[in-house]
C-alpha positions in Angstrom: -0.1 0.0 0.1 1.9 3.3 -1.6 1.7 6.3 1.7 -0.5 9.1 1.2 2.3 12.0 -0.6 3.1 14.9 1.8 1.2 17.2 -0.4 -1.9 15.1 -0.5 -2.0 15.0 3.1 -1.5 18.7 3.6 -5.0 19.2 1.1 -6.5 17.2 3.2 -5.6 18.5 6.9 -6.9 21.6 5.4 -10.0 20.5 3.9 -10.8 18.7 7.3 -9.8 21.4 9.3 -7.8 18.6 11.4 -4.7 17.2 12.4 -5.7 13.5 12.8 -5.1 10.7 11.1 -7.4 9.5 8.2 -8.8 5.8 9.4 -8.3 4.8 5.8 -6.4 6.3 2.6 -6.2 4.3 -0.4 -5.0 5.3 -4.0 -7.4 4.4 -6.7 -6.6 3.3 -10.1 -8.3 6.8 -11.4 -5.8 9.3 -12.9 -6.7 12.4 -13.9 -4.9 15.8 -15.3 -3.4 17.3 -12.6 -1.2 19.6 -14.6 1.8 17.1 -15.4 2.8 17.5 -18.8 3.5 13.5 -19.5 1.7 11.7 -16.4 -1.5 11.7 -14.6 -2.0 11.9 -11.1 -3.8 9.4 -8.9 -7.1 10.4 -7.1 -6.9 9.3 -3.5 -9.9 8.4 -1.0 -9.2 9.3 2.3 -12.0 8.2 5.0 -11.7 10.4 8.8 -13.8 9.8 11.4 -16.3 11.9 10.1 -15.8 13.2 6.5 -14.9 10.9 3.4 -12.7 12.9 1.0 -11.4 12.6 -2.6 -7.5 14.1 -2.7 -5.6 14.9 -6.3 -2.2 16.2 -5.5 -0.5 18.2 -8.3 0.1 21.3 -10.1 -3.5 21.5 -10.5 -4.6 20.2 -7.0 -8.1 19.1 -5.6 -10.0 18.3 -2.6 -13.5 17.9 -1.8 -15.6 16.0 1.0 -18.8 14.9 1.9 -20.0 13.9 5.6 -19.3 10.3 6.3 -22.9 9.6 7.4 -24.3 10.7 4.2 -22.3 8.0 2.1 -24.3 4.8 3.2 -25.9 4.3 -0.3 -22.4 4.2 -2.1 -22.2 1.0 -4.0 -19.6 -1.2 -6.2 -20.4 -1.2 -10.1 -19.1 -4.7 -10.7 -19.4 -3.7 -14.6 -17.0 -1.0 -14.4 -15.0 -1.8 -11.2 -15.3 1.7 -10.0 -16.3 2.0 -6.3 -19.5 5.0 -6.8 -19.8 7.8 -3.9 -23.0 8.1 -3.2 -24.2 11.0 -2.9 -21.3 12.4 -5.0 -23.1 15.6 -6.1 -20.3 17.9 -4.2 -17.7 15.5 -5.5 -15.8 16.2 -8.8 -14.6 12.5 -9.1 -17.4 10.1 -7.6 -16.4 7.1 -9.5 -13.0 5.7 -8.6 -11.3 2.9 -9.8 -10.7 -0.3 -7.0 -10.6 -3.7 -7.1 -13.4 -5.7 -5.8 -11.7 -6.3 -2.3 -10.6 -2.9 -1.3 -13.8 -1.7 -2.3 -15.3 -3.9 -0.1 -13.4 -2.9 2.7 -14.4 0.8 1.6 -18.2 0.0 1.9 -17.8 -1.8 5.3 -16.2 1.7 6.4 -19.0 3.7 5.1 -21.7 1.6 6.6 -23.0 0.8 3.1 -21.9 -2.9 3.2 -24.7 -5.4 4.5 
């Protein structure tokens, strides 16, 4: 498991307003343009005690979060291999590529898996 880069950690700290360590931080298989010339940046999913945050660290960074309690409708789309964060209206990236085992772990933390 790759540790969360320092720039992404700083963005997460600024978004949540807390220095506490996240319960879980995972690098998704989703890559987006973050202002680097020849490569794309990974999208990180971080779950804290009360927030679910999506973080992209790069020249054009992105960070957004939603309340953890509101994400109980999240699901895993087996056809695309993506975790769908519901409601994801506030998130620019609400569909993240994860292997089924990691997605199930995330869904359990969100309280969405039965």
